[in-house]
C-alpha positions in Angstrom: 36.2 3.8 -1.3 34.0 5.1 1.5 30.4 4.1 2.0 29.3 7.5 0.8 31.2 7.1 -2.4 29.6 3.7 -2.9 26.1 5.0 -2.3 26.7 7.8 -4.8 27.6 5.5 -7.7 25.0 4.5 -10.3 22.8 1.6 -9.4 23.6 -0.1 -12.7 27.1 -0.9 -11.3 25.8 -2.5 -8.1 25.1 -6.3 -8.1 23.1 -5.9 -4.9 20.8 -3.3 -6.5 20.3 -5.5 -9.5 19.4 -8.5 -7.3 16.9 -6.4 -5.4 15.3 -5.1 -8.7 15.1 -8.6 -10.2 13.6 -10.1 -7.0 10.9 -7.4 -6.9 10.1 -7.9 -10.5 9.8 -11.7 -10.2 7.8 -11.7 -7.0 5.6 -8.9 -8.1 4.8 -10.6 -11.4 4.2 -13.9 -9.8 1.8 -12.4 -7.2 -0.2 -10.7 -10.0 -0.5 -13.8 -12.2 -1.1 -16.2 -9.2 -3.9 -13.9 -7.9 -5.6 -13.6 -11.3 -5.5 -17.4 -11.7 -7.0 -18.0 -8.3 -9.7 -15.4 -8.9 -10.7 -16.8 -12.3 -10.6 -20.3 -11.0 -12.8 -19.7 -8.0 -15.0 -16.6 -8.2 -17.4 -17.9 -10.8 -19.4 -21.2 -10.5 -16.8 -22.8 -13.0 -13.2 -21.9 -13.7 -12.9 -19.3 -16.4 -10.1 -19.4 -19.1 -10.5 -16.5 -21.6 -10.3 -17.6 -25.2 -8.0 -15.3 -27.2 -9.8 -15.9 -30.5 -13.2 -15.1 -29.0 -11.8 -12.0 -27.3 -10.4 -10.7 -30.6 -13.7 -11.5 -32.4 -15.8 -9.7 -29.9 -13.4 -6.7 -29.9 -13.7 -6.4 -33.7 -17.5 -6.6 -33.4 -17.5 -4.0 -30.7 -19.3 -6.4 -28.3 -18.7 -6.4 -24.5 -16.2 -9.0 -23.2 -18.6 -9.8 -20.4 -20.3 -12.2 -22.8 -17.4 -14.5 -22.2 -17.9 -14.6 -18.4 -20.5 -16.8 -16.7 -23.1 -15.0 -14.6 -21.8 -14.7 -11.0 -22.5 -12.5 -8.0 -19.6 -10.4 -6.6 -17.9 -11.9 -3.6 -18.0 -9.4 -0.8 -14.8 -9.4 1.3 -15.5 -6.3 3.4 -18.9 -4.5 2.7 -18.4 -1.2 0.9 -14.6 -1.6 1.1 -13.6 -4.5 -1.2 -15.4 -7.1 -3.3 -14.2 -9.5 -6.0 -15.8 -9.9 -9.4 -14.5 -11.0 -12.7 -14.0 -8.5 -15.5 -12.2 -8.8 -18.9 -10.6 -5.4 -19.7 -9.5 -4.3 -23.2 -7.9 -1.1 -21.9 -5.0 0.0 -19.7 -5.3 0.7 -15.9 -9.0 1.1 -14.9 -10.1 0.3 -18.5 -8.7 3.5 -20.0 -8.1 3.4 -23.7 -10.2 0.3 -24.4 -9.4 -1.5 -27.6 -5.8 -0.2 -28.1 -4.2 -3.6 -27.3 -1.2 -3.3 -29.7 -0.6 0.3 -28.6 -0.4 -0.7 -25.0 1.9 -3.7 -25.8 4.3 -1.3 -27.6 4.0 1.3 -24.9 4.8 -1.3 -22.3 7.9 -2.3 -24.1 9.1 1.3 -24.3 8.2 1.9 -20.6 10.4 -1.1 -19.7 13.3 0.4 -21.5 12.8 3.7 -19.8 12.4 2.1 -16.3 15.6 0.1 -16.7 17.5 3.2 -17.9 16.2 5.1 -14.9 17.3 2.3 -12.6 20.8 1.9 -14.1 21.8 5.5 -14.8 19.4 7.8 -12.9 19.3 6.2 -9.4 22.2 5.6 -7.1 23.0 2.2 -5.6 21.8 3.1 -2.1 18.3 4.3 -3.2 16.6 1.0 -2.5 13.1 2.5 -2.1 13.3 3.9 -5.6 14.6 0.6 -6.9 11.6 -1.2 -5.3 9.3 1.3 -6.9 10.8 0.8 -10.4 10.7 -3.0 -9.9 6.9 -2.7 -9.0 6.3 -0.6 -12.2 8.0 -3.3 -14.3 6.2 -6.1 -12.5 2.8 -4.5 -13.0 3.6 -3.9 -16.7 4.7 -7.5 -17.1 1.6 -8.9 -15.4 -0.7 -7.1 -17.7 1.5 -7.6 -20.7 1.3 -11.4 -20.2 -2.5 -11.1 -20.2 -2.6 -9.0 -23.4 -0.3 -11.4 -25.3 -2.0 -14.6 -24.1 -5.7 -13.5 -23.9 -5.8 -10.2 -25.9 -7.3 -8.6 -22.8 -6.5 -8.1 -19.1 -8.1 -10.1 -16.3 -9.4 -7.9 -13.5 -11.1 -8.9 -10.2 -10.5 -6.3 -7.5 -13.2 -3.7 -6.8 -12.4 -1.3 -4.0 -15.2 0.9 -2.5 -18.0 -0.9 -4.4 -21.2 1.2 -4.6 -19.7 4.0 -2.5 -20.8 7.4 -3.9 -19.7 11.0 -3.5 -21.6 13.0 -0.9 -24.0 15.8 -1.8 -24.7 14.4 -5.2 -21.2 15.2 -6.5 -20.3 13.5 -9.8 -17.2 13.5 -12.0 -16.8 13.0 -15.8 -14.6 9.9 -15.2 -16.5 8.0 -12.5 -20.0 9.5 -12.3 -21.4 9.5 -8.8 -19.4 6.4 -7.6 -16.1 7.1 -6.1 -14.4 4.0 -7.5 -16.3 2.2 -10.2 -13.2 0.5 -11.6 -12.3 -3.2 -11.3 -8.6 -3.8 -11.4 -5.9 -6.3 -10.4 -2.7 -6.6 -8.4 -0.6 -5.4 -11.4 -2.5 -2.1 -11.4 -1.8 -1.8 -7.7 1.9 -2.4 -8.3 1.8 0.3 -11.0 0.2 2.9 -8.8 2.5 2.2 -5.9 5.6 2.2 -8.1 4.7 5.4 -10.0 4.0 7.2 -6.7 7.4 6.0 -5.4 9.2 7.3 -8.6 7.3 10.6 -8.4 8.4 11.1 -4.8 12.0 10.5 -6.0 11.5 13.0 -8.8 10.4 15.6 -6.3 13.6 15.3 -4.3 16.8 17.4 -5.2 18.7 15.6 -8.0 21.8 14.7 -6.1 23.5 11.4 -5.2 22.3 10.1 -1.9 21.0 7.0 -0.2 17.6 6.1 1.1 19.5 5.0 4.2 20.5 8.2 6.2 23.3 6.3 7.9 25.0 5.7 4.5 24.9 9.4 3.7 26.9 10.4 6.9 30.5 11.2 6.1 33.0 8.7 7.5 35.4 9.9 10.2 39.0 8.6 10.7 
């Protein structure tokens, strides 16, 4: 079988493609959980370990989860570019859909199934960029799913563009006058990068090919 024939076969039949996918998922999930642990250990005066029972109680009462966090000033990494501060988030990415914890847990499970199907049946074995993107989507989902199951909320600490506002008094319904008011985490970053990668693949013609142009060249005798 030629290299072109191999690259045009489904990724689900390729051991190398599966190894790449699993490595991206494991490393991506580890990076997210490790960064959250470091942030919640070091950014406040004392280490913070969210209590699941208290999170559930506050959620039922409609109280802000910030009550569970000690007062602490944001840690500025690069002024107006990136700062770190602790936030407990009930919602999905950027706090959307706050309070729908079980919905997001179920949705994450369904999304995993769809992502694995896309990898195994929709992509070809040579499309490693798409496989990395799918792996990042799964890793991001796993990182936040772990938080939802263990803490009943998601631990966030990354705040890009803190305090930076739109010019000319512009405001939007989702962010007001601030360009990026959201505090997120590494899992959210993986989700964004992965979804963008998958969308780029969706925009391409749906035909078997490889992300490596050399593999798509027909072999000569």
